[in-house]
VMD Tcl script that draws the C-alpha trace (Angstrom):
set ca {
  {108.55 28.97 -170.45}
  {110.59 31.98 -170.45}
  {114.10 32.87 -168.76}
  {115.78 36.09 -168.64}
  {119.41 36.53 -167.22}
  {120.70 39.83 -165.62}
  {123.69 40.58 -163.68}
  {124.23 42.63 -160.38}
  {126.53 42.70 -157.38}
  {126.34 42.06 -153.96}
  {128.63 43.40 -151.05}
  {130.99 41.41 -148.82}
  {133.00 43.46 -146.99}
  {135.03 45.68 -149.17}
  {134.43 43.09 -152.05}
  {131.55 43.16 -154.77}
  {130.93 39.45 -155.77}
  {129.14 39.08 -159.06}
  {125.44 38.04 -158.62}
  {123.33 36.54 -161.61}
  {119.75 37.30 -161.55}
  {117.80 34.31 -163.39}
  {114.11 35.28 -163.63}
  {112.04 32.18 -165.09}
  {108.24 32.09 -165.91}
  {106.39 29.14 -166.14}
  {102.71 28.09 -166.41}
  {100.89 26.96 -163.27}
  {99.31 28.98 -160.47}
  {100.45 32.49 -160.02}
  {103.27 32.79 -157.63}
  {106.34 34.75 -156.90}
  {109.57 32.99 -155.21}
  {112.76 34.49 -154.69}
  {115.68 31.85 -153.82}
  {119.50 32.24 -153.50}
  {119.78 32.90 -149.72}
  {117.78 36.23 -149.65}
  {117.59 38.43 -146.40}
  {114.40 40.01 -145.13}
  {114.80 42.87 -147.15}
  {115.41 41.13 -150.45}
  {112.35 39.09 -149.92}
  {110.30 42.19 -149.48}
  {111.07 43.07 -153.09}
  {108.41 40.97 -154.58}
  {105.79 43.63 -153.18}
  {107.78 46.43 -154.18}
  {108.47 45.12 -157.88}
  {104.77 44.23 -158.27}
  {103.77 47.47 -157.48}
  {106.38 49.25 -159.38}
  {105.34 47.51 -162.62}
  {101.80 48.00 -162.35}
  {102.31 51.71 -161.41}
  {104.53 52.00 -164.59}
  {101.71 50.60 -166.54}
  {103.44 47.25 -167.34}
  {101.83 44.12 -167.13}
  {102.66 41.85 -164.23}
  {102.56 38.17 -165.31}
  {100.04 36.21 -163.78}
  {102.41 33.05 -163.87}
  {104.63 30.91 -161.87}
  {107.86 33.45 -161.34}
  {110.97 32.04 -159.81}
  {114.00 34.42 -159.16}
  {117.38 32.86 -158.58}
  {120.14 34.91 -157.12}
  {123.25 32.99 -157.76}
  {125.62 32.00 -156.36}
  {123.17 30.34 -154.00}
  {125.68 30.22 -150.97}
  {126.23 33.98 -151.16}
  {124.02 35.89 -148.73}
  {121.99 38.70 -150.63}
  {120.90 41.85 -148.66}
  {119.35 45.22 -149.14}
  {117.07 46.47 -151.81}
  {119.92 46.84 -154.71}
  {118.13 43.75 -156.51}
  {114.62 45.40 -157.11}
  {115.74 46.92 -160.65}
  {117.41 43.71 -161.95}
  {114.41 41.55 -160.64}
  {111.95 44.04 -162.39}
  {113.70 44.09 -165.48}
  {113.96 40.17 -165.59}
  {110.37 39.91 -165.42}
  {109.77 42.44 -168.13}
  {112.25 40.71 -170.47}
  {111.11 37.31 -169.78}
  {107.72 38.11 -170.37}
  {108.65 39.74 -173.48}
  {107.88 43.37 -172.69}
  {111.42 44.58 -173.21}
  {114.34 43.15 -175.25}
  {116.78 40.50 -173.85}
  {119.67 41.21 -175.99}
  {120.83 44.45 -174.45}
  {120.67 42.96 -170.66}
  {124.22 41.36 -171.02}
  {126.10 44.65 -171.75}
  {125.09 46.22 -168.08}
  {125.11 45.60 -164.60}
  {122.05 46.68 -162.93}
  {121.35 47.85 -158.99}
  {118.59 50.22 -157.67}
  {115.84 50.05 -154.95}
  {112.34 50.54 -156.40}
  {109.79 52.98 -155.06}
  {106.36 51.90 -155.44}
  {105.76 54.79 -157.96}
  {108.69 53.20 -160.09}
  {111.17 55.76 -159.12}
  {114.68 54.55 -158.32}
  {116.13 55.19 -154.82}
  {119.97 55.25 -153.82}
  {121.69 52.01 -152.84}
  {124.16 51.63 -150.12}
  {127.94 50.91 -151.35}
  {127.68 52.32 -154.98}
  {131.03 53.36 -154.84}
  {132.51 50.09 -152.96}
  {130.77 48.11 -155.81}
  {132.17 50.02 -158.62}
  {135.80 50.34 -157.28}
  {135.83 46.82 -156.34}
  {134.79 45.64 -160.00}
  {137.47 48.01 -161.54}
  {140.16 46.05 -159.34}
  {138.94 42.77 -160.51}
  {139.11 43.80 -164.50}
  {142.84 44.32 -163.92}
  {143.01 40.59 -163.43}
  {143.39 38.30 -166.52}
  {140.45 36.02 -165.19}
  {138.19 39.22 -165.54}
  {138.97 40.04 -169.04}
  {136.48 39.97 -171.89}
  {132.78 40.48 -171.52}
  {132.93 41.65 -168.00}
  {135.28 44.47 -168.60}
  {132.73 45.76 -171.06}
  {129.59 45.77 -168.85}
  {128.44 49.32 -167.78}
  {126.42 50.10 -164.73}
  {122.82 51.52 -164.64}
  {122.28 52.94 -161.27}
  {119.87 55.21 -159.35}
  {120.90 59.08 -159.84}
  {122.40 59.61 -156.64}
  {124.38 56.47 -156.41}
  {125.68 56.96 -160.03}
  {127.27 60.18 -159.26}
  {129.17 58.47 -156.20}
  {130.30 55.52 -158.53}
  {131.58 57.91 -161.12}
  {134.35 58.70 -158.98}
  {135.77 55.30 -160.15}
  {137.85 56.04 -163.32}
  {137.26 53.93 -166.60}
  {133.74 52.89 -164.99}
  {130.83 53.50 -167.56}
  {128.10 54.63 -165.42}
  {124.38 55.54 -166.46}
  {122.32 57.38 -164.03}
  {118.41 56.70 -164.14}
  {115.72 58.15 -162.06}
  {112.93 55.54 -162.87}
  {112.17 52.03 -164.05}
  {110.59 53.70 -167.33}
  {113.91 55.56 -168.13}
  {115.89 52.26 -168.11}
  {113.36 50.36 -170.00}
  {113.04 53.00 -172.67}
  {117.05 52.98 -172.68}
  {117.08 49.15 -173.01}
  {114.33 49.23 -175.82}
  {116.02 51.69 -177.79}
  {113.34 54.55 -177.54}
  {115.62 56.97 -175.69}
  {119.05 56.79 -174.30}
  {120.42 57.30 -170.80}
  {123.32 59.86 -170.89}
  {126.56 58.41 -169.77}
  {127.99 59.99 -166.49}
  {131.27 61.81 -167.02}
  {134.00 61.01 -164.39}
  {134.15 63.95 -161.54}
  {137.56 65.45 -161.95}
  {136.87 68.45 -160.08}
  {138.26 68.84 -156.57}
  {137.22 71.94 -154.48}
  {139.62 73.50 -152.10}
  {139.42 71.57 -148.78}
  {139.26 73.83 -145.66}
  {140.69 72.60 -142.49}
  {140.45 74.03 -138.98}
  {143.90 75.94 -138.77}
  {146.96 75.45 -136.37}
  {147.27 79.48 -136.40}
  {144.32 79.29 -133.95}
  {146.11 77.77 -131.35}
  {148.10 80.05 -128.96}
  {151.60 78.78 -127.60}
  {151.65 75.02 -127.14}
  {155.04 74.98 -129.02}
  {155.90 71.19 -127.82}
  {152.72 69.75 -128.45}
  {152.66 71.10 -131.96}
  {156.13 69.86 -132.56}
  {154.90 66.41 -131.50}
  {151.92 66.64 -133.80}
  {154.28 67.58 -136.65}
  {156.40 64.50 -135.93}
  {153.40 62.42 -135.90}
  {152.04 63.74 -139.03}
  {155.51 63.26 -141.00}
  {155.79 59.65 -140.10}
  {152.19 58.54 -139.47}
  {152.70 57.96 -135.79}
  {150.14 57.44 -132.94}
  {150.17 60.10 -130.35}
  {148.64 60.47 -126.80}
  {148.06 63.75 -125.23}
  {147.70 64.29 -121.46}
  {146.72 67.55 -119.85}
  {144.27 69.50 -117.57}
  {140.69 70.54 -118.96}
  {140.85 73.24 -121.32}
  {144.49 73.23 -122.37}
  {143.65 72.77 -125.91}
  {143.75 68.90 -126.56}
  {140.64 68.63 -128.65}
  {141.50 71.75 -130.44}
  {144.77 70.40 -131.70}
  {143.56 67.01 -132.72}
  {140.88 68.63 -134.66}
  {143.72 70.64 -136.61}
  {145.87 67.87 -137.09}
  {144.17 66.33 -139.98}
  {144.99 69.81 -141.74}
  {148.68 69.15 -141.66}
  {148.58 65.76 -143.24}
  {149.87 65.37 -146.86}
  {147.02 65.24 -149.26}
  {145.40 61.98 -150.14}
  {146.40 60.50 -153.29}
  {143.66 59.15 -155.79}
  {143.96 55.59 -154.69}
  {143.62 56.66 -151.12}
  {140.65 58.73 -151.62}
  {138.78 56.03 -153.44}
  {139.62 53.52 -150.65}
  {138.51 55.92 -148.21}
  {135.35 56.96 -149.93}
  {134.52 53.35 -150.73}
  {134.30 52.44 -146.94}
  {132.05 55.72 -146.40}
  {129.98 54.33 -149.01}
  {129.42 50.90 -147.40}
  {127.70 52.73 -144.58}
  {125.53 54.89 -146.89}
  {126.71 58.13 -145.66}
  {129.30 59.25 -148.17}
  {129.12 63.00 -149.16}
  {130.60 63.96 -152.70}
  {131.94 67.27 -151.35}
  {134.20 65.13 -149.04}
  {136.16 63.74 -151.88}
  {139.97 63.65 -151.05}
  {139.20 65.05 -147.56}
  {141.11 62.96 -145.08}
  {138.58 61.33 -142.81}
  {138.56 62.76 -139.14}
  {136.31 60.41 -136.63}
  {135.88 61.27 -133.05}
  {133.27 58.65 -131.28}
  {132.16 59.25 -128.02}
  {133.37 57.21 -125.00}
  {130.40 55.24 -124.67}
  {131.12 53.57 -128.07}
  {131.07 49.74 -127.91}
  {133.77 47.68 -129.26}
  {131.39 46.76 -132.31}
  {131.09 50.47 -133.15}
  {134.74 50.95 -133.02}
  {135.86 48.06 -135.18}
  {132.85 47.11 -136.91}
  {130.52 44.08 -136.91}
  {126.79 43.11 -136.86}
  {125.00 40.14 -138.46}
  {126.10 41.39 -141.77}
  {129.51 43.03 -141.18}
  {129.70 46.70 -141.56}
  {132.64 48.76 -141.13}
  {133.22 50.58 -137.68}
  {134.87 53.78 -136.69}
  {138.65 52.56 -137.25}
  {137.66 51.40 -140.92}
  {135.83 54.57 -141.37}
  {138.79 56.67 -140.32}
  {141.21 54.69 -142.70}
  {143.91 57.04 -144.36}
  {142.63 59.72 -141.61}
  {142.52 60.29 -137.94}
  {140.72 58.59 -135.19}
  {140.44 60.88 -132.25}
  {139.69 59.19 -128.89}
  {138.85 62.03 -126.24}
  {138.76 61.24 -122.70}
  {140.77 57.77 -123.32}
  {140.30 56.31 -119.94}
  {136.52 56.80 -119.92}
  {136.54 54.06 -122.64}
  {135.64 50.68 -121.63}
  {138.81 48.78 -121.11}
  {137.59 45.86 -123.33}
  {136.70 48.42 -126.05}
  {140.24 49.78 -126.05}
  {142.03 46.58 -126.08}
  {140.33 45.72 -129.65}
  {142.47 48.56 -130.94}
  {145.85 46.65 -130.45}
  {145.60 44.40 -133.29}
  {144.55 47.16 -135.94}
  {147.20 49.57 -134.85}
  {149.84 47.17 -135.80}
  {148.32 45.30 -138.80}
  {146.01 48.16 -140.42}
  {143.43 45.91 -141.02}
  {140.50 44.26 -139.15}
  {138.85 40.81 -139.77}
  {135.29 40.47 -138.50}
  {134.31 36.85 -138.25}
  {130.83 35.52 -137.72}
  {129.37 31.95 -137.56}
  {128.02 32.48 -141.17}
  {130.47 34.98 -142.85}
  {133.61 36.79 -142.54}
  {134.41 40.54 -143.70}
  {138.05 42.00 -144.00}
  {138.16 45.86 -143.90}
  {141.14 48.14 -143.84}
  {142.03 50.25 -140.96}
  {145.16 52.23 -141.70}
  {144.19 54.94 -139.50}
  {146.32 57.32 -137.10}
  {145.26 57.20 -133.68}
  {145.20 60.46 -131.69}
  {144.18 60.31 -128.17}
  {143.71 62.45 -125.15}
  {143.26 62.36 -121.52}
  {143.36 64.01 -118.17}
  {146.36 63.32 -115.92}
  {143.89 62.41 -113.13}
  {140.20 61.86 -112.21}
  {139.92 65.64 -111.26}
  {141.90 66.75 -114.17}
  {144.17 69.23 -112.35}
  {147.19 67.21 -111.46}
  {150.33 69.55 -112.50}
  {147.99 72.69 -113.08}
  {149.91 75.80 -112.18}
  {146.93 77.59 -110.60}
  {144.45 74.61 -109.62}
  {144.86 72.16 -106.74}
  {144.52 68.54 -107.52}
  {142.27 66.65 -104.63}
  {143.07 63.16 -105.91}
  {144.83 60.65 -103.98}
  {147.91 58.69 -105.28}
  {145.73 55.61 -105.38}
  {143.04 57.29 -107.06}
  {145.37 58.36 -109.82}
  {146.88 55.05 -110.23}
  {143.63 53.37 -110.75}
  {142.63 56.02 -113.22}
  {145.63 55.58 -115.52}
  {145.47 51.86 -114.93}
  {142.34 51.95 -117.17}
  {144.70 52.18 -120.16}
  {146.64 49.07 -120.49}
  {150.31 48.79 -120.90}
  {150.18 46.80 -124.04}
  {148.08 49.64 -125.66}
  {150.34 52.46 -124.51}
  {153.22 50.62 -125.59}
  {151.65 50.63 -129.19}
  {151.34 54.54 -129.19}
  {154.64 56.19 -130.38}
  {154.32 59.50 -128.68}
  {153.34 60.47 -125.27}
  {153.28 64.15 -124.50}
  {151.93 66.71 -122.00}
  {149.79 69.73 -122.94}
  {150.06 72.09 -119.95}
  {147.73 74.79 -119.06}
  {148.37 78.18 -120.52}
  {149.70 81.25 -118.24}
  {147.63 84.42 -118.31}
  {150.16 86.29 -120.79}
  {150.24 83.20 -123.18}
  {146.47 83.02 -123.48}
  {146.06 86.88 -123.86}
  {149.19 87.34 -126.38}
  {148.14 88.71 -129.64}
  {150.96 86.75 -131.38}
  {149.62 84.77 -134.46}
  {150.77 81.32 -134.35}
  {152.19 79.27 -137.45}
  {149.51 78.28 -139.78}
  {148.83 74.76 -140.85}
  {150.12 75.42 -144.43}
  {153.71 76.02 -143.41}
  {153.79 72.92 -141.26}
  {152.00 70.89 -143.83}
  {154.75 71.89 -146.23}
  {157.35 70.71 -143.90}
  {155.45 67.35 -143.35}
  {154.98 66.67 -147.15}
  {158.60 66.91 -147.85}
  {159.43 64.62 -145.07}
  {156.79 62.20 -146.36}
  {158.12 62.42 -149.98}
  {161.60 61.56 -148.59}
  {160.23 58.39 -147.01}
  {158.38 57.10 -149.89}
  {161.44 57.57 -152.32}
  {163.63 55.86 -149.72}
  {161.41 52.94 -148.65}
  {158.32 53.21 -150.38}
  {156.02 53.55 -147.14}
  {155.54 55.92 -144.04}
  {157.98 55.31 -141.38}
  {155.41 53.93 -139.04}
  {154.98 51.07 -141.42}
  {158.52 49.78 -141.22}
  {159.03 46.12 -140.37}
  {161.74 44.87 -138.16}
  {164.28 44.24 -140.95}
  {163.33 47.57 -142.55}
  {164.15 49.27 -139.39}
  {167.69 47.59 -139.27}
  {168.15 49.11 -142.80}
  {166.63 52.46 -142.72}
  {167.06 53.30 -139.27}
  {170.66 52.51 -138.62}
  {172.38 54.66 -135.96}
  {175.73 56.00 -134.73}
  {177.71 54.36 -131.78}
  {176.61 57.40 -129.68}
  {173.05 56.95 -130.70}
  {173.27 53.34 -129.63}
  {174.64 54.30 -126.26}
  {171.86 56.57 -125.67}
  {169.54 53.80 -126.71}
  {171.00 51.04 -124.19}
  {170.70 53.58 -121.52}
  {167.02 54.39 -122.19}
  {166.23 50.82 -122.48}
  {167.92 49.98 -119.32}
  {166.58 52.99 -117.09}
  {163.07 53.26 -118.69}
  {162.34 49.45 -118.85}
  {161.67 49.90 -122.54}
  {160.24 46.79 -124.38}
  {161.45 45.66 -127.87}
  {158.26 47.27 -129.43}
  {159.12 50.51 -127.61}
  {162.64 50.42 -128.86}
  {161.67 49.95 -132.41}
  {159.19 52.74 -132.22}
  {161.57 55.04 -130.94}
  {163.85 54.46 -133.60}
  {160.86 54.90 -136.26}
  {159.98 58.25 -134.42}
  {163.78 59.37 -134.58}
  {163.83 58.42 -138.24}
  {160.99 60.86 -138.79}
  {162.55 63.66 -136.72}
  {165.82 63.04 -138.89}
  {163.45 63.36 -142.03}
  {162.00 66.81 -140.74}
  {165.54 68.10 -140.15}
  {166.45 67.18 -143.66}
  {169.24 64.85 -142.77}
  {170.29 61.73 -143.95}
  {171.40 59.80 -140.65}
  {169.78 59.50 -137.34}
  {171.85 61.42 -134.85}
  {172.02 61.33 -131.02}
  {169.83 64.56 -130.77}
  {166.99 62.89 -132.85}
  {167.10 59.74 -130.47}
  {167.20 62.10 -127.53}
  {163.93 63.64 -128.71}
  {162.42 60.46 -129.54}
  {162.97 59.16 -126.06}
  {161.40 62.13 -124.32}
  {158.05 61.12 -125.96}
  {157.94 57.69 -124.24}
  {156.88 59.45 -121.06}
  {154.36 56.79 -120.04}
  {157.27 53.85 -120.35}
  {158.92 55.29 -117.18}
}
mol new
graphics top color blue
foreach p $ca { graphics top sphere $p radius 0.5 }
foreach p [lrange $ca 0 end-1] q [lrange $ca 1 end] { graphics top cylinder $p $q radius 0.2 }
display resetview
């Protein structure tokens, strides 16, 4: 009897729990069994591994083969276990040495030719492991393990600093490396960051008030709703908003990229680019927040540290929009199923757009609205009050007049706006260690203290606009961002007044 033990990783939400791959060969009728709660794609690896070993001119043992993927209560999915299973069979049958196996973790899907195909979540796997190695419980041998991954996946995984990555293109290359016949080259960390080009605000003519509101939203991380007739530039403004946000830090970029990696669609050229997600209004609740039998991140998580743009907001199903309420407050989403639970980050910035009425032309200076008051009321009621209450800024985007549209004046570029936003955000991080939109109730009392005149103005607004406690706190946080943009220390009545005017839908 022969036994080989290797190490790999599973994916469970944003975590990558260790999986021990035990391969046992025994005498008896030839068979190949995989145990340890494997999903269908893992069970199918038996045929891929057999064909890959035979194609690579290795001997496939005509013995009783048992593969155990431990721990047994952790579901295993995807083809990532093909490579460790194949190496375990070769090691247990004496075709490659067993001693080097303890120094590596393996993941990779095998083609029938023995070539290695990329896997989903390589970056999420390595980033999760490197977080674990900071804990004392993970010190020692686990910290010293390197990763042998398919070439494409290895390039992605190497974005994690201090991770030791060896890319391979085939099973033969891995076996030659382990046997000492040739060596895989360690992949150097990719520190190069290309200049990121975003659409520029200089393309947007006029619309000074919406631009001002977007600048405030960017400075404090606030959510924003734009309302206006068709063709006024709402989508154009939203697509340029991401270009005035501060640059991602390395930890933020790594978190964002790891989530993209879980869906298998991360591209290296997007490193340190803030996500911009704009799902169609026919998207389901699962598409928006994530889910499935094996939980995957949805649009709100894919927009982590970036922007989620919902165009034609009332056209979304009301039940779909209601699922946004909790993550807007908490910045996380927990997906619970009968058999498993997954937790994904969802610290996104919501930018939404809508028409003022069903036909879209209410308030247009040269188009007539044909909607009845009842139709307008039903249309706006598609968005619930609790959701509107969680949106910090509500603004109108008016239709441009002919002279504004045909004007040759060049608008302020995104670079100049971003400089002001970065300066305001830096003040917030020094003062409280977080953007203004993340301030808790007690922190608002500390960092958003106001003068007597400002309090009087706020009391009047609460009475006349019937503001909720949440709206009151959000006005203070928006006023704090306006104050930071004006480079002042204390919130003034003018800052409160400007913040109040952005609660249009509360009236």
